[in-house]
C-alpha positions in Angstrom: 142.1 108.8 74.8 142.6 111.1 77.8 141.8 114.7 78.5 143.5 116.0 81.6 144.4 119.4 83.0 147.3 119.7 80.5 145.0 119.4 77.6 146.5 116.2 76.1 144.3 114.1 73.8 144.7 111.0 71.8 145.4 111.4 68.0 142.0 110.0 67.1 140.2 112.5 69.3 142.4 115.4 68.0 141.4 114.5 64.4 137.7 114.3 65.3 137.8 117.8 66.9 140.1 119.5 64.5 138.1 118.3 61.5 134.8 119.3 63.1 136.0 122.8 64.1 137.7 123.4 60.7 134.4 122.7 59.0 132.3 124.9 61.3 131.8 127.8 58.9 131.0 125.6 55.9 128.5 123.5 58.0 126.6 126.6 59.1 126.4 127.9 55.5 125.2 124.7 53.8 123.0 123.4 56.6 120.0 125.4 55.4 120.4 124.0 51.9 120.1 120.3 53.0 117.6 121.0 55.8 119.9 119.6 58.5 120.1 122.3 61.1 117.4 124.6 62.6 117.8 127.2 65.3 115.9 127.5 68.6 116.0 129.7 71.6 116.8 128.1 74.9 118.5 129.0 78.2 121.9 127.4 77.5 124.1 126.8 74.5 127.7 126.6 73.4 127.2 128.5 70.1 126.3 131.8 71.7 124.5 132.9 74.8 120.9 131.9 74.7 121.1 129.9 71.4 121.5 126.2 70.5 121.2 124.2 67.3 118.2 121.9 66.9 118.8 118.9 64.6 116.1 118.7 61.9 115.2 115.4 60.3 116.6 111.9 60.7 119.5 109.8 59.4 119.1 106.1 58.6 121.6 103.5 57.3 120.5 101.6 54.2 122.1 98.1 54.1 121.5 97.6 50.4 123.3 100.8 49.2 125.8 101.0 52.1 124.9 104.6 52.7 123.4 106.9 55.3 120.4 108.8 54.1 118.8 112.0 55.5 115.0 112.2 55.8 113.4 115.6 56.1 110.5 114.9 58.3 108.6 118.0 57.4 108.4 117.1 53.6 108.8 113.4 53.8 111.7 113.6 51.3 115.2 112.1 51.2 117.5 115.0 50.6 121.1 113.8 51.4 123.2 110.7 51.1 126.6 109.9 52.6 128.4 106.7 51.3 129.7 104.7 54.3 130.8 101.4 52.8 131.4 98.3 55.0 129.1 99.1 57.9 127.5 96.0 59.4 123.8 95.4 58.7 121.3 97.1 61.0 123.8 100.0 61.9 122.3 103.0 63.5 122.9 106.6 62.5 123.0 109.5 64.9 123.6 113.2 64.2 125.2 116.1 65.9 125.5 119.8 64.9 128.1 119.2 62.2 128.6 115.5 61.8 126.7 112.3 61.4 127.9 109.0 62.9 127.2 105.5 61.7 127.2 103.4 64.9 128.2 99.7 64.7 129.0 97.3 67.5 132.7 97.4 66.6 133.1 100.9 65.1 131.7 104.4 65.0 132.3 106.2 61.7 132.0 109.9 61.4 130.9 111.7 58.2 130.5 115.4 57.5 127.0 116.8 57.1 128.3 119.5 54.9 130.5 117.5 52.5 128.8 114.1 53.1 132.3 112.5 53.2 133.6 110.0 55.7 136.1 111.7 58.0 137.2 109.4 60.8 136.3 106.3 62.9 136.8 105.2 66.4 136.2 102.1 68.4 133.1 102.2 70.7 133.4 101.7 74.4 131.3 98.5 74.4 130.2 95.9 71.9 126.5 96.4 72.3 123.7 98.4 70.6 123.4 101.7 72.5 120.5 103.9 73.3 120.7 107.0 71.2 120.0 110.5 72.5 120.0 113.4 70.0 120.1 116.4 72.4 121.9 119.7 72.8 125.6 119.1 73.3 125.3 115.6 72.0 124.7 113.2 70.4 125.0 110.6 73.2 125.3 106.9 73.0 124.3 105.1 76.2 125.6 101.6 76.6 123.2 100.3 79.2 124.7 96.9 80.0 128.3 98.2 80.1 127.2 101.3 82.1 129.0 103.8 79.8 128.0 107.0 78.2 129.7 108.2 75.0 129.4 111.8 74.0 130.2 112.4 70.3 129.7 116.2 70.6 132.3 118.6 71.8 133.9 117.8 74.3 134.0 114.2 73.1 134.2 111.8 76.0 133.2 108.4 77.4 131.9 108.7 80.9 131.7 105.5 83.1 128.5 105.1 85.1 129.8 102.3 87.2 127.0 99.8 86.6 124.1 98.7 84.4 121.5 101.4 83.5 117.9 101.6 82.7 116.7 103.7 79.7 118.2 107.2 79.9 116.3 110.5 79.4 117.5 114.1 78.7 116.2 117.6 79.4 116.2 120.5 76.9 119.4 122.0 78.4 121.3 118.9 77.3 121.5 117.2 80.7 121.5 113.4 80.4 119.9 111.5 83.3 120.7 107.9 84.2 119.4 105.3 86.7 121.7 102.7 88.0 119.8 99.4 88.2 122.1 97.7 90.7 122.3 100.5 93.3 119.2 102.6 92.6 121.4 105.8 92.1 119.9 108.5 89.9 122.7 110.5 88.2 123.1 113.4 85.9 125.6 114.3 83.2 125.2 118.0 82.4 126.1 119.4 79.0 129.9 119.7 78.6 130.5 117.8 81.9 132.8 114.7 82.0 131.7 113.2 85.2 128.4 112.1 86.7 126.8 113.6 89.8 124.3 111.4 91.6 121.9 113.5 93.8 119.2 110.9 94.4 118.7 107.2 95.1 115.7 104.9 95.1 115.2 102.7 98.2 117.2 99.4 98.2 115.5 96.7 96.1 113.1 99.1 94.4 112.8 99.2 90.6 112.4 102.4 88.7 112.3 104.3 85.4 113.1 107.9 84.5 111.0 110.3 82.5 110.7 114.1 81.9 107.6 116.0 83.0 107.6 119.7 82.2 111.3 119.6 81.4 112.0 118.3 84.9 113.2 114.8 85.5 111.0 112.4 87.5 111.3 108.8 88.5 108.6 106.1 88.7 109.2 103.7 91.6 107.7 100.6 90.1 107.9 98.8 93.4 106.1 101.4 95.5 104.0 102.6 92.5 104.8 106.3 93.2 106.1 109.1 91.1 108.9 111.3 92.5 110.5 114.5 91.5 114.3 114.7 91.7 116.3 117.6 93.2 119.9 118.2 94.3 118.9 117.0 97.8 117.5 113.6 96.6 114.0 112.4 95.9 111.6 115.3 96.1 107.8 115.4 96.2 105.9 112.2 95.4 102.4 111.2 94.1 100.6 107.9 93.9 100.2 106.7 90.3 96.9 105.0 91.0 97.7 101.5 89.7 99.9 98.6 90.3 102.8 98.2 87.9 104.9 95.1 87.2 108.7 95.2 87.3 108.7 94.9 83.5 106.8 98.2 83.0 108.1 100.3 80.1 107.9 104.1 80.7 107.8 106.8 78.1 110.6 109.3 77.8 108.4 112.3 78.6 104.8 113.3 79.5 102.2 114.0 76.9 99.8 116.8 77.8 100.4 116.1 81.5 100.1 112.4 81.3 103.0 109.9 81.4 102.6 106.8 79.2 103.5 103.4 80.7 103.2 100.0 78.9 102.4 96.9 80.9 103.7 94.2 78.7 102.3 91.4 80.9 98.7 92.6 80.7 99.1 94.2 77.3 97.9 97.6 78.3 98.9 101.2 77.8 98.4 103.4 80.9 98.4 107.2 80.8 99.1 108.4 84.3 98.2 111.9 85.5 101.2 113.8 86.8 99.3 116.8 88.3 99.9 115.3 91.8 103.6 116.4 91.5 102.7 120.0 91.0 99.8 120.0 93.5 97.9 122.0 90.9 94.7 120.0 91.3 93.3 116.6 92.1 95.0 113.7 90.3 92.8 112.1 87.7 92.5 108.3 87.4 94.9 106.7 85.0 93.6 106.1 81.4 94.1 102.5 80.4 94.1 101.2 76.8 94.0 97.6 75.7 96.8 96.6 73.3 96.8 93.5 71.0 96.8 90.6 73.4 99.0 88.4 71.1 101.5 91.2 70.3 104.9 91.9 71.7 104.8 95.6 72.6 107.9 97.9 72.6 108.1 101.5 73.6 106.4 103.8 74.4 108.0 106.9 72.9 106.4 110.3 73.4 106.5 113.5 71.4 104.7 116.7 72.3 101.1 115.5 72.0 101.2 111.8 71.1 102.7 108.6 72.3 103.7 105.8 70.1 104.2 102.0 70.7 105.4 99.3 68.3 103.7 95.9 68.0 106.8 93.9 67.1 104.8 90.8 66.3 102.8 92.6 63.5 105.5 95.2 62.6 102.8 97.8 63.4 103.2 101.3 64.7 100.3 102.6 66.9 99.9 106.2 68.0 97.6 107.6 70.8 96.8 111.0 72.2 96.9 111.8 76.0 93.2 110.6 76.3 94.0 107.2 75.0 92.4 107.8 71.6 94.0 105.8 68.7 95.3 108.4 66.2 97.0 106.1 63.6 97.9 102.5 62.9 100.6 101.8 60.3 102.4 98.6 59.3 106.0 98.4 58.1 107.4 95.6 55.9 108.7 92.6 57.8 112.3 91.7 57.4 113.0 89.5 60.4 113.9 92.2 62.9 111.5 94.5 64.7 111.2 98.2 63.7 113.3 100.7 65.6 111.8 104.0 66.9 113.9 107.1 67.5 112.8 110.5 68.8 114.0 113.4 66.7 114.7 116.9 68.0 112.1 118.2 65.5 109.2 116.7 67.5 108.8 113.7 65.2 109.3 110.0 65.9 111.1 108.1 63.2 110.6 104.4 63.0 113.2 102.5 60.8 113.1 99.0 59.5 116.2 97.3 60.6 117.7 97.2 57.1 117.0 100.9 56.6 114.7 100.3 53.6 111.7 102.2 55.0 111.2 105.0 57.5 107.9 105.8 59.1 107.6 109.5 60.1 105.2 110.1 63.0 104.1 113.7 63.5 104.4 114.7 67.2 101.4 117.0 67.0 98.6 114.9 65.5 100.0 111.4 65.4 99.7 110.9 61.7 102.3 108.5 60.1 103.8 108.6 56.6 106.1 106.1 55.1 109.3 107.1 53.3 111.1 104.6 51.0 114.8 104.8 51.3 115.3 102.0 48.7 113.4 104.1 46.1 115.6 107.2 46.9 118.7 105.1 46.5 117.6 103.6 43.2 116.4 106.9 41.7 119.3 108.9 42.9 117.1 111.6 44.3 119.3 112.3 47.3 122.5 114.4 47.1 125.6 112.4 47.3 129.1 112.9 48.8 131.5 115.3 47.2 134.4 113.7 45.4 136.8 116.5 46.5 138.6 115.9 49.8 138.1 118.7 52.4 141.3 120.7 52.7 141.6 120.1 56.4 140.8 116.4 56.5 143.3 113.7 57.4 143.6 110.0 56.4 141.0 107.7 58.0 142.8 106.1 60.9 140.8 104.1 63.4 141.1 105.4 67.0 139.6 104.5 70.4 136.9 106.6 72.2 138.5 106.5 75.6 137.4 107.6 79.1 138.0 111.3 79.9 139.6 112.1 83.2 138.3 115.5 84.5 138.7 117.5 87.6 136.8 116.2 90.6 134.1 118.1 92.4 133.1 118.0 96.1 131.1 114.8 97.0 127.3 114.6 97.1 125.3 114.4 100.3 125.4 111.1 102.3 122.2 109.1 102.0 119.7 107.7 104.5 121.3 109.4 107.6 119.9 107.9 110.8 120.7 108.3 114.5 119.8 106.2 117.5 120.1 107.6 121.0 122.2 106.0 123.7 123.4 106.8 127.2 125.1 110.1 126.7 125.7 109.1 123.1 124.1 108.5 119.7 124.9 105.9 117.0 124.8 107.4 113.5 124.6 105.4 110.2 124.6 106.6 106.6 124.9 105.4 103.0 127.9 106.4 100.9 127.9 109.8 99.2 128.6 110.1 95.5 132.4 110.7 95.3 132.0 113.0 92.2 135.4 112.1 90.7 137.7 111.7 93.8 137.8 109.1 96.6 136.0 110.2 99.7 138.7 110.7 102.4 136.6 111.2 105.4 133.1 111.9 106.8 132.5 114.7 109.2 129.7 114.5 111.9 128.7 117.7 113.5 126.1 118.8 116.1 125.5 121.7 118.5 128.5 121.7 120.7 130.9 119.5 118.8 132.1 117.5 115.8 134.1 114.5 114.9 135.5 112.8 111.7 135.8 109.2 110.6 137.5 107.5 107.7 136.0 107.8 104.2 135.2 104.1 104.1 133.0 104.2 107.2 129.3 104.1 107.2 128.6 104.5 110.9 130.0 106.2 114.0 129.1 106.7 117.7 129.0 110.2 119.0 129.8 110.4 122.8 129.9 113.0 125.4 126.3 114.1 124.9 124.0 115.4 127.6 121.2 113.1 128.6 117.8 114.7 128.1 119.1 117.3 125.5 117.9 117.1 121.9 120.6 116.8 119.2 120.5 117.1 115.3 123.6 115.3 113.9 124.7 116.3 110.3 127.0 114.1 108.2 129.1 115.6 105.3 131.6 113.9 103.0 135.0 115.3 101.9 137.3 114.5 99.1 140.3 116.2 97.5 138.0 118.8 95.9 136.5 119.9 99.2 133.5 119.2 101.5 130.1 118.4 100.0 126.6 119.2 101.2 125.4 117.7 104.5 122.5 115.5 105.3 121.0 115.4 108.8 119.3 112.7 110.9 116.1 113.3 112.8 116.6 114.8 116.2 117.6 112.4 119.0 117.6 112.8 122.8 120.3 110.7 124.6 119.4 109.2 127.9 119.9 106.3 130.3 117.3 103.6 130.7 115.7 102.8 134.1 117.1 100.0 136.2 115.1 96.8 136.8 112.3 96.9 139.4 112.0 94.2 142.1 109.0 92.0 141.2 106.8 89.9 143.6 104.2 87.5 142.3 101.7 85.5 144.5 99.4 82.8 143.2 95.8 82.9 144.1 92.7 80.8 143.4 91.2 79.8 140.0 94.4 80.4 138.0 94.7 83.9 139.4 97.9 85.6 140.7 98.8 89.1 141.7 101.9 91.0 140.8 103.5 94.0 142.6 106.9 95.7 142.0 109.1 98.5 143.4 109.8 101.8 141.7 113.2 101.5 140.0 116.0 104.0 139.7 115.1 106.2 136.7 118.3 108.3 136.4 116.4 111.6 136.4 113.9 110.6 133.6 110.2 111.0 133.8 108.1 107.8 134.1 105.8 107.2 131.2 104.4 103.8 132.3 105.4 100.2 133.1 105.3 97.4 130.6 104.2 94.2 132.3 104.0 90.8 130.6 103.2 87.2 131.7 104.1 84.2 129.5 101.4 83.7 126.9 99.4 86.8 128.0 101.1 89.6 126.0 102.1 93.0 127.4 100.3 95.6 129.4 100.9 99.3 130.0 100.4 100.0 133.7 100.6 103.4 135.4 100.6 102.0 138.9 102.8 99.3 140.6 100.5 96.3 140.7 98.3 94.2 138.5 96.5 90.8 138.4 96.5 88.0 135.9 94.0 85.1 135.6 93.4 82.1 133.5 97.0 80.9 133.8 98.1 77.5 135.0 101.5 76.0 135.7 104.7 78.0 135.9 104.9 81.4 134.3 107.4 84.3 134.3 106.3 87.9 134.9 108.5 90.7 133.4 108.2 94.4 134.4 110.1 97.2 132.7 109.9 100.9 133.3 109.4 103.2 130.2 110.9 106.7 130.7 111.6 109.8 128.7 113.7 113.0 129.0 111.9 116.1 127.8 108.3 116.9 127.1 105.5 114.6 125.9 106.3 113.3 122.4 110.0 113.0 123.1 111.6 109.6 122.4 111.1 107.0 125.2 113.6 104.6 126.8 112.7 101.1 127.9 114.4 100.0 131.1 116.0 96.8 132.2 113.6 94.0 133.0 112.7 92.8 136.5 111.5 89.2 136.5 109.7 86.7 138.8 108.4 83.2 138.3 105.3 81.9 139.9 103.5 78.5 139.8 99.7 78.4 139.6 98.3 75.1 140.9 95.9 73.2 138.6 93.5 70.4 138.9 90.8 69.5 141.6 91.5 69.8 145.3 92.7 66.8 147.4 92.4 65.8 151.1 93.9 62.9 153.0 93.2 61.8 156.6 96.7 61.2 158.1 95.8 60.4 161.8 92.9 60.2 164.3 93.7 60.4 168.0 91.9 61.0 171.3 93.1 63.4 173.9 91.3 64.7 177.1 87.8 64.1 175.8 88.6 65.4 172.4 88.8 63.6 169.1 91.5 65.1 166.8 91.5 64.4 163.0 94.7 65.4 161.2 94.5 65.9 157.4 96.8 67.0 154.6 94.7 69.3 152.3 95.7 70.7 148.9 93.3 73.4 147.9 95.3 74.3 144.7 95.8 77.8 145.9 92.2 78.4 146.8 90.6 78.9 150.2 89.1 75.7 151.6 87.0 74.3 154.5 87.2 70.7 155.7 84.2 69.1 157.5 84.7 65.9 159.5 81.7 63.7 160.5 81.5 61.1 163.3 78.5 58.9 164.0 76.5 60.7 161.2 75.1 63.4 163.5 78.4 64.7 165.0 80.5 67.0 162.8 83.3 69.6 163.1 84.7 72.1 160.6 88.0 74.0 160.2 89.8 75.9 157.5 92.3 73.7 155.8 95.3 74.2 153.6 98.2 71.8 153.8 98.6 69.9 157.1 95.5 70.8 159.3 93.5 69.6 162.3 89.8 69.2 162.8 88.7 68.8 166.5 85.6 67.2 168.1 85.2 68.4 171.7 83.5 66.5 174.6 83.0 63.2 172.8 83.4 59.6 173.8 83.9 56.4 171.8 84.5 52.8 172.2 86.5 50.5 170.0 86.7 51.1 166.2 85.1 54.1 164.7 84.6 55.7 161.2 85.6 59.3 160.3 84.7 61.0 157.0 86.3 64.3 155.8 84.8 66.5 153.0 86.8 69.5 151.7 85.0 72.2 149.7 86.8 74.9 147.5 85.6 77.2 144.7 87.3 74.8 142.3 85.5 71.7 143.6 85.3 69.1 146.4 87.4 66.3 147.8 86.7 63.5 150.4 88.5 60.9 152.4 87.4 58.4 155.1 89.2 56.5 158.0 88.1 53.5 160.0 89.9 52.3 163.1 90.6 52.9 166.8 91.9 56.3 167.6 95.5 56.3 168.9 
């Protein structure tokens, strides 16, 4: 089925709409008799300005009688029956303003709520059990795995979401909100709209769930354990939820008296989280935690105005709590192999069906009380009104159709996501996440800043802006464009382009005891202000130095010293630039000192002792002794000489040399005739 600008529609959809509109007057007259339709005042409606219908009660499909039955939640009575033969066991029933729909995996059958007669059927957009939303402008069927939303209200449409979805929610104006599990996108489908708009997105890799707080949609980030509001500009204000949630956490559809219910199925607990932090109306209270049956399999929660309900699928037991965590009721349903199915009605009641439609538990949204209604008894006793035998005058033969996608006019794109800019030399590199196309392919992105703009292809996710002035601050804004126009822009944080400093010339000199000193020259800074130097030595980390020298100690062997200038353009607090590295290697000697006598000779009444001394980078003194009581000293480092003056000797003699350094001593001796 299509619905384009020319108004063409498939025959199946034309029959659905023609029959529904033809019955409008009858439906409004008889609705009060069967208790199907109430009236409420809201801010938006298609019936008349300021008015919309509120569906009262609940429909359930009874497998045994092959019929859909209406339960009036206020009286606990079954007051209407529509025969829908051939529906598969466990079928769901959902109601709109004038029609009810029996929803199977392979078929959706429409029946009139005024005549209680079957009118038409269509094929669903996916062969799975959908999530049902009975809201203004609906009802809606959300096929989570297939990522499709079927609206059965006027205008009938199937809207593709593009990927798998978490549990949807809806606000009172009929807007359906969806969360894409694969991308984190948070999208809305307003009443009467036929395309999604996706204004927000969770961070990549984060899990989340939607809920309604004060008729405003919020999202729980189950990875960061935060609660966020959602606005047209993306994620809004946030609040800590005060506890750690698992990825499997189940979140209620709405808050109850300011607290949002979350089930932790792993720890078997129900948490009631204070949402006051979103409004900043007062301090956030600690979460209230309630222990659930440890051996149970918990489903839900579902919230009404003042109570929250969970289902223990193991025991087929329905438990209701108030916002303080007090148990209000506990009621079991008959076991028939499949767990009970809860559904929230528009009349502030939660209806829990057995899967065969034999029993319905009606949970009051005000006090949490629960009353059981027997559909089997109503079917046997004939207490419910049945379908009329007379065919409506405007009805047509039942011909299966297909609920197809609607193609609607596109709107301008959403804002690009996660816009970031990194400064360069007279340039900035900008990156962004794709904007929501809102029905038409994005043709280009426009980047604008004070003094210029540029455009790139719609498939791009980054661009380099050049021709900027170093030292000047720039805010760069990115907007997306499609055939419908230009969307809203998103800006990166201000960047200041600049050129990093050149490399300084580094000099390193080894000293004693594993010490060495480092000095460097001032590099070319290209007009930027010096912040400090970053100086590092292998294995010694990095230092911030304001001068142009420093000293290291405790290092042995060969090490590399690196010096870089850190500069900035603009006042203190402006972004900094780290310059090119200047490097120098130095070898620090290690081990004890050594000395070796290489020659002893006589010359003009002098005795000259030549040594080769290695002081390992330290200062050293060498003392030579001759005939015990004669000695001479000299500084020594490498090849050195020690001289005895005015001495005489005969034949072979012995010379001893001792070298002393801060790191230790060394000695050597020589015996022979001086040369």
